[in-house]
C-alpha positions in Angstrom: 0.6 -0.1 -0.2 2.0 3.3 -1.1 1.1 6.6 0.8 -1.4 9.6 -0.4 0.7 12.3 1.6 2.4 14.8 -0.8 5.5 15.2 2.1 5.5 11.7 2.0 5.8 9.0 5.0 8.3 7.3 7.1 7.5 4.4 9.4 10.7 2.9 11.6 9.6 -0.3 13.6 12.5 -2.0 15.5 12.3 -6.3 16.3 15.3 -8.2 18.1 17.8 -5.4 17.7 16.5 -4.8 13.9 15.8 -1.6 13.0 13.4 -0.9 9.4 13.5 1.9 7.9 10.6 2.9 5.4 9.8 6.3 3.3 7.8 6.2 1.0 5.9 9.3 -1.4 2.9 8.8 -3.8 5.5 9.6 -6.9 7.2 6.3 -7.4 9.0 7.2 -3.3 10.8 10.6 -4.4 11.9 12.9 -1.9 10.6 16.2 -1.2 12.7 18.1 1.6 9.9 17.2 4.6 11.0 13.3 3.9 15.4 14.1 3.7 14.8 15.3 6.5 13.1 12.9 8.6 14.8 10.0 7.1 18.2 11.8 8.3 16.4 12.3 11.9 15.7 8.6 12.1 19.1 7.6 10.9 21.1 10.0 13.6 18.8 8.8 16.5 19.0 4.8 15.0 22.5 5.7 15.8 22.8 5.8 19.7 20.0 4.0 20.1 21.9 0.9 22.2 18.4 -1.4 21.5 20.0 -1.5 17.4 22.0 -2.7 15.9 21.2 -3.4 13.0 19.4 -0.9 10.3 16.8 -1.4 6.9 16.4 0.7 5.2 13.6 0.1 2.1 10.9 1.2 0.4 6.9 1.1 0.0 5.3 -0.7 -2.4 6.5 -3.3 -5.0 7.9 -1.1 -7.7 9.9 1.6 -7.7 12.9 1.5 -4.8 13.2 5.5 -5.7 13.0 8.6 -7.9 14.9 10.4 -6.7 14.6 14.0 -5.9 11.1 15.5 -6.1 9.9 17.0 -9.4 7.5 19.6 -7.6 9.7 20.6 -5.1 12.6 21.4 -8.0 10.1 22.7 -10.0 9.4 25.0 -6.8 13.1 26.2 -6.7 13.7 30.2 -6.5 16.7 31.1 -5.4 20.4 30.1 -4.7 19.5 29.9 -0.9 16.6 27.8 -1.8 18.3 25.5 -3.9 21.3 24.1 -1.5 19.4 23.5 1.2 16.9 21.4 -0.9 20.4 19.4 -1.9 21.5 19.6 0.8 19.0 17.5 2.5 20.5 14.4 0.1 23.9 15.9 1.8 22.5 14.8 5.0 21.2 11.7 4.1 24.1 10.4 3.0 26.5 12.2 6.3 23.9 10.4 8.6 23.9 7.3 6.8 27.7 7.3 6.9 28.5 8.2 10.6 26.2 5.7 11.8 27.3 3.5 14.2 25.2 0.8 13.1 25.3 -1.1 10.0 22.9 -0.9 6.9 21.3 -3.4 4.9 20.0 -1.9 1.8 16.1 -3.6 0.5 15.9 -2.6 -3.2 12.8 -3.8 -4.9 12.9 -2.1 -7.5 14.2 0.8 -10.0 16.3 3.5 -8.8 17.1 6.5 -9.6 19.6 9.7 -8.7 19.0 10.3 -5.4 18.5 6.5 -4.2 21.3 5.0 -6.0 23.0 7.7 -4.4 21.7 6.4 -0.4 21.4 2.3 -2.2 25.5 3.6 -2.3 25.4 4.5 1.1 24.3 1.1 2.6 26.8 -1.1 3.7 25.8 -4.2 2.3 22.5 -4.2 -0.5 20.2 -6.8 -1.4 17.9 -6.4 -5.0 15.9 -8.1 -7.0 15.9 -8.1 -10.6 13.9 -5.0 -11.3 16.5 -3.1 -9.3 18.2 -1.3 -12.3 19.7 2.3 -11.9 20.0 5.2 -13.7 21.3 9.0 -13.0 19.4 11.4 -14.9 20.5 14.0 -14.0 22.7 15.6 -17.1 19.3 15.2 -18.3 17.3 17.6 -16.6 20.7 20.0 -16.9 22.2 19.4 -13.1 24.5 16.1 -12.1 24.7 13.8 -9.3 27.3 16.3 -8.1 26.4 15.2 -4.5 25.8 11.8 -4.3 28.8 11.1 -6.5 31.0 10.2 -3.7 29.3 7.9 -2.8 28.5 5.7 -5.8 32.3 6.2 -7.0 33.5 4.8 -3.3 30.8 1.9 -4.1 30.9 1.1 -8.0 33.9 2.9 -8.8 34.9 6.0 -10.9 34.8 4.1 -14.4 30.7 2.8 -13.2 29.7 5.9 -11.9 30.9 7.5 -14.9 29.1 5.0 -17.6 26.6 5.7 -16.1 26.9 9.4 -15.1 27.4 10.6 -18.7 24.8 8.2 -20.3 21.8 9.6 -18.6 19.3 8.2 -20.3 20.2 4.7 -20.4 19.1 1.8 -17.4 21.7 -0.8 -16.1 20.7 -3.9 -15.3 20.9 -5.0 -11.5 23.0 -7.8 -12.8 25.3 -4.7 -13.9 25.1 -3.2 -10.8 25.6 -6.3 -8.8 29.1 -6.6 -11.2 30.2 -3.4 -10.3 29.4 -4.2 -6.2 26.2 -1.5 -5.5 24.2 -4.9 -4.7 25.7 -8.2 -2.9 22.5 -10.6 -4.9 20.2 -10.3 -6.9 17.0 -12.1 -6.1 13.3 -13.2 -8.8 11.3 -12.3 -6.3 10.6 -9.9 -3.7 9.3 -12.4 -1.8 12.8 -13.8 -1.8 14.6 -10.9 -1.6 12.9 -10.5 2.0 13.5 -13.7 3.1 16.8 -12.8 2.4 16.8 -9.9 4.0 15.7 -10.7 7.2 17.9 -13.8 7.6 21.0 -11.5 7.0 19.9 -9.0 9.1 19.2 -11.4 12.1 22.4 -12.8 11.8 23.9 -9.5 11.5 22.6 -7.9 15.1 23.6 -11.2 16.7 27.3 -10.5 16.9 28.7 -8.5 19.1 27.6 -4.8 17.7 31.1 -3.3 19.4 32.8 -5.9 16.4 29.7 -4.1 14.4 30.8 -0.4 15.1 34.4 -1.4 14.2 33.4 -2.9 11.6 31.1 0.0 10.6 33.8 2.8 11.2 36.6 0.8 9.7 35.0 1.1 6.0 33.9 4.4 5.7 37.2 5.6 6.5 39.0 8.5 4.7 35.5 9.8 4.3 35.7 12.0 6.9 35.8 15.6 4.8 32.4 14.6 3.4 30.9 16.9 5.4 32.3 20.2 3.8 32.3 17.9 0.2 28.5 16.9 0.2 27.8 20.1 1.4 30.1 21.9 -1.6 28.6 19.4 -4.2 24.7 20.6 -2.8 25.5 24.0 -4.3 26.2 23.4 -7.9 23.8 21.2 -7.4 21.7 23.9 -6.0 22.7 26.5 -8.6 22.7 24.3 -11.7 18.7 23.8 -11.1 18.0 28.0 -11.6 19.1 27.6 -15.5 15.8 28.3 -18.4 17.2 24.6 -19.4 16.5 22.4 -16.1 13.0 24.5 -15.4 12.2 23.6 -19.5 13.7 19.6 -19.4 11.8 19.4 -15.7 8.1 21.0 -17.2 8.6 18.5 -20.1 9.3 15.2 -17.5 6.3 16.4 -15.9 4.4 16.3 -18.7 
């Protein structure tokens, strides 16, 4: 059941040391600012919750995992300040996931675009279905995947990032994403995916939580500068989104 709320929905449920964050939005699970802010706060809160050892990140429904930025909100941006603020939302989520002391498992059930690819890349371990194709469409609408680039390049390498980013109209299938390291395993159905996500999360939650925290710290070493870097990148996107090219492209996409 998809949410009908225009600002989207976000639920956190914790059982047996596993917290599940589920986000949703009627426009293919895309992100307006308010939802990005709520997701950031959820990761910050769970990071210091001792009853949580592992986090699962998932989205509503059985179709798209995440369509990236909200087109309605992109169209409504009127000045540089608003532009930077909106794209900082993605920067804040990625930094909250990076700084979170708990491992994050991504449950990717369908297509993911733009900022959604950034979210999947910021997870520590992703499981997906065969329907989970990926695309970085930003250049086609006059901006670029600047904020998410560090996370995506860290996960799949610069060459794979470039093959996604430069060819902004092309989908890469889930097996391509697996081969590049974005997904660890790919399943034919959502049922099989959910079964494996639950099994893997339960297994991880049974490990020494201090070891999990140290592992998380080790794998994200060398990213401390992202606090500033991603906000600098948000400034670039925030300026480009005001261009005539972008306004026209977004209006066309919306139609």
